N, C-alpha and C positions, 0 to 999 in steps of 0.2 A: 504493499499500499504505499501510495506517494501523499505528500502534504505539499498544498498549490496555496500560495498567498497571492491575493491580489489586492494590489494598491489602487484604491479608486482616489487619491488626491493626485495621480497624475496624470499629463496629458500625453499620448492617450493611457486608457488604462494599462497598468503593468501586469503582469504574471509571472510569477516566480514558482518553478521553473519554467512552466508555459500553461496555457488555456488548456492543454489536454488532461483527462481526466478519467481513470478507470472505475468501476464499481468497488465501492470500499473506502477509496480515497478520501483525505479529506479536505478540506477548503476553508480559508480564513479570508475575510474581507478586513481591511485596514486602511484607516486613514493616513498611513505614514509619519510623516511629523507636522501634519496640519492640524495643528493643536487649537485653533479658534474657528474650527470648522464641525458642522452636524450634517450628515448625510443619511439618506435613506433608501437600502438597496433593494429593489422588487424585481420579481420574474413575471413580465405579463404574460407570456405563454403557458407557463407551467414550469415546474422546477426538476432538477435532477437531483435535490438532495432533500434528505429526509425530514428537515424542519422546511417548512415552505416561506417561512418571512411574514413581513418584512421584516430587514434587518437595519436597525437604527444605531448610527456610529455617531461619537462625539462626547465631549466633556471626558468622566471617568471611564467611558469605552470607547478607545479607540481601536480595538478590534472585535469580533466577533468570537466565539470559542470555536474552536474546529467543527465545522460541519460537514456530515458524512454524507457520499454521493450513495442514492439508493442503487441498491444491488436488483432491482428492478427497472431500472430509468433505462428508456429506448436509446440507441446509437443516435446522437445527434446534436447540435449547437443548441444550448439554452441560454437565452438571451437573456440580460439584466439591464434594469436602468438604474441610473444612481440620479438621485434630487438633492441639492446641496442647500441647505439651510432655508430649508421650506420655500423653495423659490428665491430668496434673500441673497441670490450670490455676490453681492456688493460688499456685504459684511464678512468675508473672508477671503479676500482677492489676493490680500498680503502675501506676496511670494508664490503664486500658483494661480493657475488658471482655474477658473470657477464658473461652469455651467453645467447644464443636463448632460450627463453622459450616459456611453451606454458600451456594455461587452458580452462576452460570450463566454461560457462554459461548455467545451466539445468532450463529450462523452465518448471517447473512439473504440469501445467494443460494446457486442451485445451482453445482456444480462447473462448471467449463467444459466445454462439449459433448463436445470431443475426448477428455475423461477420464472421461467417464461411462460407466457399464457397461451 
């Protein structure tokens, strides 16, 4: 199992090591060093994670707990949106580019055969 970190404070969003995940991997969303920002991460077309969200970052929560890629997630890209500061981007622009961003998590393998429907 791999651990993927997604920094939503960068433009474009950065993935360490990559946006590719497999079933059972863990994903952490983070605001990086953007201490004065808040962000909400949502999956508008369904999620591959076992916890559906939305995930709120900011203040004392600069990163999510590790989120697990579902063992039943279909192989495809799961797009997510990031909304900063409840749409009030100008409050957090210092040192970062802030606007509505998006990205995706690419599930690269099929679910295990015994879990397919």
